[in-house]
C-alpha positions in Angstrom: -11.6 -28.8 18.0 -14.2 -26.0 17.8 -13.9 -22.3 17.1 -13.3 -19.9 20.0 -16.1 -19.5 22.5 -16.6 -15.7 22.5 -19.0 -15.9 25.4 -16.2 -17.3 27.6 -13.9 -14.5 26.4 -16.5 -11.8 27.4 -16.9 -13.4 30.8 -13.2 -13.2 31.3 -13.2 -9.5 30.4 -16.1 -8.8 32.8 -14.2 -10.8 35.5 -11.3 -8.4 35.2 -13.5 -5.4 35.6 -15.9 -6.8 38.2 -14.6 -9.9 39.9 -17.5 -10.1 42.3 -20.1 -10.7 39.5 -18.5 -14.0 38.4 -20.2 -17.1 39.8 -20.7 -20.8 38.9 -23.6 -22.4 37.0 -24.2 -25.8 35.5 -24.1 -26.4 31.8 -26.5 -28.6 29.8 -24.6 -31.7 30.9 -24.6 -30.8 34.6 -20.9 -29.7 34.7 -19.9 -26.5 36.5 -18.9 -23.5 34.4 -18.2 -19.8 35.0 -21.2 -17.5 34.6 -22.2 -13.9 35.2 -24.6 -12.9 38.1 -26.6 -10.2 36.4 -28.1 -9.0 39.6 -24.6 -8.2 40.9 -23.6 -6.7 37.6 -26.7 -4.4 37.8 -25.6 -3.4 41.3 -22.1 -2.6 40.0 -23.7 -0.4 37.3 -26.7 0.8 39.3 -26.5 4.4 38.1 -26.1 3.5 34.5 -28.3 0.4 33.7 -31.5 1.0 31.8 -34.1 -1.6 32.7 -37.8 -2.5 32.4 -40.2 -0.4 30.3 -38.0 2.7 30.4 -37.6 4.1 26.9 -34.2 4.1 25.3 -32.6 4.7 21.9 -32.0 1.4 20.2 -32.6 -0.7 17.1 -34.6 -3.8 18.0 -36.2 -6.6 16.1 -37.5 -10.2 16.7 -34.5 -12.5 16.7 -31.8 -9.9 17.9 -31.0 -11.7 21.1 -30.6 -15.0 19.4 -28.4 -13.4 16.7 -26.2 -11.9 19.4 -25.9 -15.4 21.0 -25.1 -16.9 17.6 -22.2 -14.5 17.2 -20.5 -15.9 20.4 -21.4 -19.5 20.2 -18.6 -21.9 19.1 -18.9 -24.2 16.1 -17.5 -27.7 15.6 -16.2 -26.9 12.1 -12.9 -26.5 10.4 -11.3 -25.3 7.2 -10.0 -27.9 4.8 -7.4 -27.1 2.1 -8.3 -27.9 -1.5 -5.0 -27.9 -3.4 -6.5 -28.8 -6.8 -8.6 -25.6 -6.7 -5.8 -23.4 -5.5 -3.2 -21.3 -7.4 0.4 -21.4 -6.1 -0.8 -23.1 -2.9 2.6 -23.4 -1.3 3.7 -19.8 -1.6 0.6 -17.6 -1.8 -0.5 -15.3 1.0 -4.1 -15.0 -0.3 -7.1 -17.1 0.8 -10.4 -18.1 -0.9 -12.8 -19.6 1.6 -15.9 -21.4 0.4 -18.7 -21.7 2.9 -21.1 -19.6 5.1 -19.3 -16.4 6.1 -20.7 -16.6 9.7 -18.8 -19.9 10.1 -15.7 -18.5 8.3 -15.6 -15.4 10.4 -15.7 -17.5 13.6 -12.9 -19.7 12.4 -10.7 -16.7 11.6 -11.1 -15.1 15.0 -7.9 -16.5 16.5 -5.6 -16.3 13.5 -6.6 -12.9 12.2 -7.8 -11.0 15.3 -6.9 -7.3 14.8 -4.9 -8.0 11.6 -7.2 -6.8 8.8 -6.7 -3.3 7.5 -9.7 -3.0 5.2 -13.0 -4.9 5.1 -15.3 -4.6 2.1 -18.8 -6.1 2.3 -21.4 -6.2 -0.4 -24.3 -8.1 1.4 -27.4 -9.3 -0.5 -29.8 -6.3 -0.7 -33.1 -7.0 0.9 -35.7 -7.5 -1.8 -38.4 -8.9 0.4 -37.6 -12.6 -0.5 -36.1 -15.3 1.7 -32.4 -15.1 2.3 -29.8 -17.7 1.3 -28.1 -17.4 4.7 -30.5 -19.4 6.8 -28.7 -19.5 10.1 -29.8 -21.7 13.0 -31.3 -18.6 14.7 -33.6 -17.5 11.9 -37.3 -17.4 12.7 -40.2 -18.9 11.0 -43.1 -16.7 9.9 -45.3 -17.9 12.7 -42.6 -17.4 15.3 -41.9 -13.9 14.0 -45.5 -12.8 14.0 -46.1 -14.1 17.5 -43.0 -12.3 18.9 -43.7 -9.1 17.0 -47.3 -8.9 18.3 -48.9 -9.3 14.9 -50.7 -12.5 16.0 -53.2 -12.3 18.7 -53.7 -14.8 21.5 -56.0 -16.9 19.2 -53.3 -17.0 16.5 -55.1 -14.7 14.2 -53.3 -11.9 12.3 -53.8 -8.5 13.9 -54.9 -5.6 11.7 -52.3 -3.3 10.1 -49.2 -5.6 10.4 -45.8 -4.3 9.6 -45.2 -4.3 5.8 -42.8 -7.1 5.1 -41.4 -6.7 8.6 -40.2 -10.3 8.7 -37.9 -9.7 5.9 -36.3 -6.7 7.7 -35.9 -8.8 10.8 -34.4 -11.7 8.8 -31.9 -9.4 7.1 -30.9 -7.7 10.3 -30.6 -11.1 12.1 -28.3 -12.3 9.3 -26.1 -9.2 9.3 -25.8 -8.6 13.1 -23.5 -11.5 14.1 -21.4 -11.2 11.0 -20.7 -7.5 11.6 -19.8 -8.2 15.2 -17.3 -10.9 14.2 -15.9 -8.8 11.4 -15.2 -5.9 13.7 -13.0 -8.1 15.8 -10.8 -8.8 12.8 -10.1 -5.1 12.1 -6.9 -3.5 13.2 -7.0 -0.4 15.3 -6.4 1.7 12.2 -8.7 -0.4 10.1 -11.8 0.6 8.2 -14.9 -1.2 6.8 -16.8 -0.3 3.6 -20.3 -1.8 3.3 -22.6 -1.2 0.4 -26.4 -1.0 0.7 -29.5 0.2 -1.1 -32.4 2.2 0.0 -34.4 -0.7 1.4 -32.1 -1.3 4.4 -29.9 1.8 4.3 -31.4 3.4 7.4 -31.5 0.2 9.4 -27.9 -0.6 8.5 -26.7 2.8 9.6 -28.2 2.3 13.1 -26.9 -1.2 13.2 -23.4 -0.1 12.3 -23.6 2.6 15.0 -24.4 -0.1 17.5 -21.7 -2.5 16.5 -18.9 -0.1 15.7 -19.9 2.9 17.8 -21.4 6.1 16.4 -18.2 7.9 17.1 -16.5 5.7 14.5 -18.8 6.6 11.7 -16.6 8.2 8.9 -19.0 9.0 6.0 -21.7 7.8 3.7 -20.4 7.6 0.1 -23.0 7.9 -2.6 -21.8 5.8 -5.6 -23.4 6.2 -9.0 -24.0 2.5 -9.7 -25.6 3.0 -13.1 -26.1 5.7 -15.7 -29.2 4.4 -17.6 -32.6 5.6 -16.5 -35.2 3.0 -15.3 -38.9 3.8 -15.5 -40.0 1.0 -13.1 -40.6 3.5 -10.3 -41.2 7.2 -9.7 -37.5 8.1 -9.5 -34.8 6.0 -11.2 -32.5 4.7 -8.5 -29.0 5.2 -10.0 -27.0 5.0 -6.8 -25.9 2.8 -3.9 -24.7 3.8 -0.5 -21.3 2.8 0.9 -21.2 3.2 4.7 -17.7 3.8 6.0 -16.8 3.0 9.6 -13.5 2.9 11.4 -12.4 0.5 14.1 -11.0 3.5 16.0 -11.5 6.7 14.1 -8.7 8.4 16.1 -6.3 5.9 14.6 -7.6 6.1 11.0 -5.7 7.6 8.2 -7.2 7.9 4.7 -5.4 7.9 1.3 -6.5 10.9 -0.7 -7.1 11.3 -4.4 -4.4 12.4 -6.8 -4.2 16.2 -7.3 -5.9 17.6 -10.4 -3.6 19.8 -12.4 -6.6 21.3 -14.1 -7.6 23.1 -10.9 -4.3 25.1 -11.0 -3.3 28.0 -13.3 -0.7 30.7 -13.4 -2.3 33.9 -14.7 0.4 36.2 -13.1 3.3 34.1 -14.4 4.5 33.3 -10.9 7.9 31.6 -11.2 6.8 29.0 -8.6 4.4 27.6 -11.2 0.6 27.0 -11.3 -1.4 27.8 -8.2 -4.9 28.1 -6.8 -6.3 30.2 -4.0 -7.5 28.8 -0.6 -9.1 30.8 2.2 -7.0 32.2 5.0 -9.8 32.4 7.6 -10.8 29.7 10.2 -13.4 29.0 12.7 -11.0 28.1 15.5 -9.6 31.3 17.0 -6.3 31.2 18.8 -3.6 33.6 19.9 -3.1 36.7 17.7 -5.5 35.7 15.0 -8.0 38.6 15.0 -6.3 41.5 13.3 -6.5 43.7 10.2 -4.7 42.6 7.1 -3.7 45.5 4.8 -3.2 45.1 1.0 0.3 46.7 0.6 -0.6 47.8 -3.0 -3.9 49.6 -2.2 -3.8 50.2 1.5 -7.2 48.6 1.9 -7.7 46.7 5.1 -9.5 43.5 5.8 -10.7 41.8 9.0 -11.7 38.1 9.3 -15.4 37.4 8.5 -17.9 37.7 11.4 -17.5 34.9 13.9 -14.2 33.7 12.4 -10.5 34.5 12.7 -7.4 34.3 10.5 -5.9 30.8 10.3 -2.4 32.1 11.2 -1.0 34.8 13.4 0.0 38.3 12.1 3.7 37.6 11.9 3.1 34.5 9.6 0.6 36.5 7.6 3.1 39.3 6.9 5.8 36.8 5.9 3.4 35.2 3.4 2.5 38.6 1.9 6.2 39.6 1.7 6.9 36.3 -0.2 4.2 37.0 -2.7 2.1 34.0 -1.5 -1.1 36.0 -0.8 -3.5 37.3 -3.4 -6.2 40.0 -2.8 -8.4 39.0 -5.7 -7.9 39.8 -9.3 -8.5 43.6 -8.7 -6.9 43.8 -5.3 -10.1 44.6 -3.6 -11.0 41.2 -2.1 -10.2 39.5 1.2 -6.7 37.9 1.3 -6.3 34.3 0.1 -3.3 32.1 0.1 -1.6 30.7 -3.0 -1.4 26.9 -3.0 1.3 25.8 -5.5 0.8 22.5 -7.4 4.6 21.8 -7.7 5.1 22.2 -3.9 2.1 20.0 -3.1 3.4 17.3 -5.4 6.8 17.4 -3.7 5.2 17.1 -0.3 3.1 14.1 -1.5 -0.1 16.0 -0.8 -3.4 14.4 -2.0 -6.9 15.7 -2.5 -9.6 14.9 0.1 -12.0 12.2 -1.3 -15.5 13.3 -2.1 -18.6 11.6 -0.7 -19.9 11.5 -4.3 -18.4 8.8 -6.5 -19.4 9.6 -10.0 -16.3 8.2 -11.8 -15.7 4.8 -10.2 -17.4 2.6 -12.7 -20.9 1.1 -12.7 -22.4 -2.4 -12.3 -22.6 -2.5 -16.1 -18.8 -2.1 -16.1 -18.5 -4.8 -13.5 -20.7 -7.2 -15.6 -18.6 -6.6 -18.7 -15.3 -7.2 -16.7 -16.6 -10.6 -15.6 -17.9 -11.4 -19.0 -14.6 -10.7 -20.7 -12.8 -12.9 -18.3 -15.3 -15.8 -18.4 -16.0 -16.0 -22.1 -18.0 -13.0 -23.2 -21.3 -13.9 -21.6 -23.1 -12.1 -18.8 -22.3 -14.7 -16.0 -23.0 -12.5 -13.0 -25.7 -10.0 -12.2 -24.7 -6.5 -10.8 -21.1 -7.2 -9.8 -19.1 -4.2 -8.4 -16.5 -2.9 -10.8 -12.7 -3.2 -10.2 -12.4 0.6 -10.3 -14.8 1.0 -7.4 -13.0 -1.6 -5.2 -9.6 -0.2 -6.2 -10.7 3.3 -5.1 -12.0 2.1 -1.7 -9.0 -0.1 -1.0 -6.7 2.8 -1.7 -8.7 5.0 0.7 -8.5 2.4 3.4 -4.9 1.1 3.1 -3.5 4.6 2.8 0.3 4.2 2.8 0.1 0.6 4.2 0.8 -1.4 1.0 1.6 -4.5 3.0 -1.7 -5.3 4.7 -4.7 -7.7 4.6 -8.0 -6.9 2.8 -11.1 -9.0 3.7 -14.3 -9.4 1.7 -16.9 -11.8 3.4 -19.5 -11.5 0.6 -17.1 -12.1 -2.2 -19.7 -12.5 -5.0 -17.8 -12.7 -8.3 -14.4 -12.0 -6.7 -14.0 -8.4 -7.7 -12.1 -7.6 -4.5 -9.4 -10.2 -5.1 -8.8 -8.9 -8.6 -8.7 -5.3 -7.4 -6.0 -6.2 -4.8 -3.8 -7.9 -7.4 -4.2 -5.0 -9.8 -3.4 -2.4 -7.1 -0.3 -4.2 -6.1 1.0 -4.1 -9.6 0.1 -0.4 -10.0 1.9 0.8 -6.8 4.3 -2.0 -6.1 2.3 -3.1 -3.1 2.0 -6.5 -1.3 -1.5 -6.4 -0.1 -3.1 -9.8 0.7 -6.8 -10.8 0.3 -9.1 -13.1 2.1 -12.4 -13.6 0.3 -15.3 -15.7 1.5 -18.2 -16.9 -0.6 -21.2 -19.1 0.1 -21.6 -22.0 -2.4 -25.0 -20.7 -3.5 -26.5 -22.7 -6.4 -26.8 -20.9 -9.7 -30.2 -21.2 -11.5 -30.5 -24.1 -14.0 -31.3 -21.8 -16.9 -28.8 -19.1 -16.1 -25.7 -18.3 -18.3 -23.5 -19.4 -15.4 -25.1 -22.8 -15.4 -24.9 -23.1 -19.1 -21.2 -22.2 -18.9 -20.7 -25.2 -16.5 -20.7 -23.4 -13.1 -22.6 -25.0 -10.3 -22.3 -22.3 -7.6 -21.3 -18.7 -7.2 -18.2 -19.8 -5.4 -17.2 -21.7 -8.6 -17.7 -18.5 -10.6 -15.6 -16.4 -8.2 -12.7 -18.9 -8.1 -12.5 -19.1 -11.9 -12.8 -15.4 -12.2 -9.8 -14.9 -9.8 -7.8 -17.5 -11.6 -8.2 -15.9 -15.0 -7.7 -12.4 -13.6 -4.5 -13.5 -12.0 -3.2 -14.7 -15.3 -4.2 -11.4 -17.0 -2.6 -9.2 -14.3 0.5 -11.4 -14.2 1.0 -10.9 -18.0 0.4 -7.1 -17.5 3.1 -7.0 -14.8 5.7 -8.2 -17.4 9.2 -8.5 -16.1 8.2 -7.4 -12.6 5.6 -10.2 -12.2 7.9 -12.2 -9.9 7.5 -9.6 -7.2 3.8 -10.1 -6.9 1.4 -12.7 -5.5 -1.2 -13.9 -8.0 -2.3 -17.0 -6.2 -4.7 -18.1 -3.5 -5.2 -21.0 -1.1 -8.6 -22.5 -1.6 -10.2 -23.6 1.7 -13.7 -25.1 2.3 -15.6 -25.1 5.5 -16.4 -28.6 6.7 -17.4 -30.4 9.9 -14.6 -30.9 12.5 -11.9 -33.4 11.8 -12.7 -35.2 15.1 -14.9 -38.3 14.9 -17.7 -38.8 17.3 -16.3 -41.6 19.5 -18.3 -41.0 22.6 -19.5 -44.2 24.1 -21.4 -45.0 27.3 -19.7 -47.6 29.6 -22.5 -50.1 29.0 -22.0 -49.8 25.3 -18.3 -50.9 25.5 -17.0 -54.3 26.3 -13.5 -54.8 27.6 -12.6 -57.2 24.9 -13.5 -54.8 22.1 -11.7 -51.7 23.4 -8.8 -52.2 21.0 -11.2 -52.3 18.0 -12.7 -48.9 18.6 -12.2 -46.4 15.9 -9.7 -43.5 16.1 -10.7 -40.0 17.1 -10.0 -38.6 13.6 -12.4 -39.1 10.7 -11.0 -41.6 8.2 -11.4 -39.3 5.2 -9.2 -36.6 6.7 -5.6 -36.1 5.5 -2.6 -34.9 7.4 -3.0 -31.5 5.7 -6.6 -31.3 6.9 -5.3 -31.9 10.5 -2.6 -29.3 10.0 -5.0 -26.5 9.1 -7.1 -27.4 12.1 -4.0 -27.0 14.3 -3.2 -23.7 12.6 -6.6 -22.5 13.6 -6.4 -23.9 17.1 -3.0 -22.2 17.7 -4.1 -18.9 16.1 -1.6 -19.1 13.3 -2.1 -17.4 10.0 -3.5 -19.8 7.3 -1.1 -18.6 4.7 2.2 -19.6 6.4 4.5 -21.4 4.0 4.3 -25.2 4.4 7.0 -27.7 3.5 6.3 -31.5 3.4 9.3 -33.6 4.4 10.0 -37.3 5.1 11.6 -38.2 8.4 12.3 -41.9 8.9 9.5 -42.8 6.4 6.9 -40.5 8.1 5.2 -37.5 6.5 6.2 -34.3 8.4 4.8 -30.8 7.9 7.2 -27.9 8.5 5.4 -24.6 8.8 7.2 -21.2 8.5 10.7 -22.7 8.9 10.0 -24.3 12.3 7.2 -22.1 13.7 5.4 -25.4 13.8 6.3 -29.0 13.0 3.5 -31.6 12.8 3.7 -35.4 12.4 0.3 -37.2 12.1 1.7 -40.7 11.5 -0.2 -43.6 12.9 2.9 -44.7 14.8 5.6 -42.3 15.9 8.9 -43.7 17.1 11.2 -42.1 19.6 13.7 -41.6 16.8 11.3 -39.4 14.9 10.5 -37.4 18.0 14.1 -36.8 18.7 14.9 -35.7 15.1 12.0 -33.2 15.3 13.1 -32.0 18.8 16.6 -31.3 17.6 15.2 -28.8 15.1 13.9 -26.8 18.1 10.5 -25.8 16.6 8.4 -23.3 18.5 5.5 -25.8 18.4 5.2 -29.5 17.7 2.1 -31.6 17.4 1.4 -35.3 17.0 -1.6 -37.6 16.9 -2.3 -39.0 20.4 -3.1 -42.3 18.7 0.4 -42.2 17.2 1.9 -43.3 20.5 1.6 -47.0 21.3 1.0 -46.2 25.0 0.8 -43.5 27.6 4.4 -44.3 28.4 5.4 -43.6 24.8 3.7 -40.2 24.8 5.2 -39.3 28.2 8.6 -40.3 26.8 8.2 -38.0 23.8 7.4 -35.1 26.1 10.6 -35.9 28.1 12.7 -35.9 24.9 11.5 -32.4 24.2 12.2 -31.3 27.7 15.8 -32.4 27.3 16.5 -31.4 23.7 14.2 -28.4 23.1 12.5 -27.3 26.3 11.1 -24.1 24.7 8.9 -26.1 22.3 5.2 -26.1 23.0 4.2 -29.8 22.4 0.6 -31.0 21.8 -1.0 -34.4 21.1 -4.4 -34.3 19.4 
């Protein structure tokens, strides 16, 4: 009952490519396991491997190897549902996950692999202070200084150490495994937007190149995050960067901005309506694209600019001129340009290519005011992103795919969730959100603490609840078409109890008194969500609770899964479930009084519903 072991998955992939490099090794308990013989792998890649002191282009820092290992290592944790903190738990397709996002991303690997269309991440900006996300692989100051060469062999600090280098390394170590896991969740046509400031902007760009591939870099958006001028440094920093990367840029399509009618006019009273001029030359010459274009009114000829050609062949050019779609300047003495008509573009559904400068997408001040209005008029949260910014980015990334999943693994105040709900109402969409937030404690003297909130996760949940009510009211009569809820889940230790015992610790007469393999504080619904994770099923599938012969039974997605975690399962119950022919069925192993009873249950399914995948946990 752990998350997927990504190291094993990578070994399987290498085994497909190079079967000869797979060997056996012993794990920490002395049991055999598959492993990779790196000497043989180097031999397979002998003309490509870079080894030893040879220089190479890379981003490196103390702790990188451990961070890469941490991305692959499985965890013995699970997601537990919290109905009382949810909204429309039984029908919603949205998720709010409380916990460390590294754990959450690992737990989502099976259920949401390749299913997320847009990821937004607003990680904590590196301010040179310790990070909240203290993962097992983080380094102490002493370890870092030793590994980075800043301590000599006597343990003394070398001259001219890196300025605040440990904090750069800590930040990169925190981000690296999370980005690797997030990339796995993106669909082939998916895109990630990640915000950053000047402190780590350069490092993040190189890190993203490594994780996503430099060929999948789309753009760096400069967002005007504030308009007021600060005099605390030489130049007032009024911007943030938003790095944009695709999972596969060849598959990416972007939604464009709405056309601006102000850019079009009709000075010649053209019956086709307002127009604007666009160039007719191009830098990709083809067949019959280097010729003279003659103005039929003046006889003046024009050739393409030096080093370029016309964008269309001579026949197409003559047809455009004859149709009055070419203009030679206001006085007829300029190179030909094509008329682009507003009405025709609207009919085709054309959009305007987004700009890398976002000057009209709200500011952090707007974001603060949005949260304050929802939570009682006080500044509860510092520097939240505004809904207008998230709406813009989500529109870019989802393009025409209004039925898709949006993930935010640094949820903060919950802006992404509100933006998804508002967008759905605006364009009749059905986007779903998954937001993840660490339960970071708010300061004792902060407005959030005074308002009764203990953690940032509490603030985010309440903000989403109140926003959902507001957006629902705005939707009016159409509100029934939209999803304004969320399932609240919390990361916790595995549901399985530690029941390992050495033989000399167990007496035959006490075997019947040993505790069960499931922790006593875990409910059937807790076990159900663990099973959904183990089977790679989406955590928002509809769940119905039924009673069969006095036993609580969970029916997921009309029979995609039926689970009964009763302490004693009779053959009658097993047969009733089997007759419904679910795709999957799961029981507690301890629910069968004997091995014979469990084997008998399996036999019932073979006879009644042979296609059902049956498990006992």
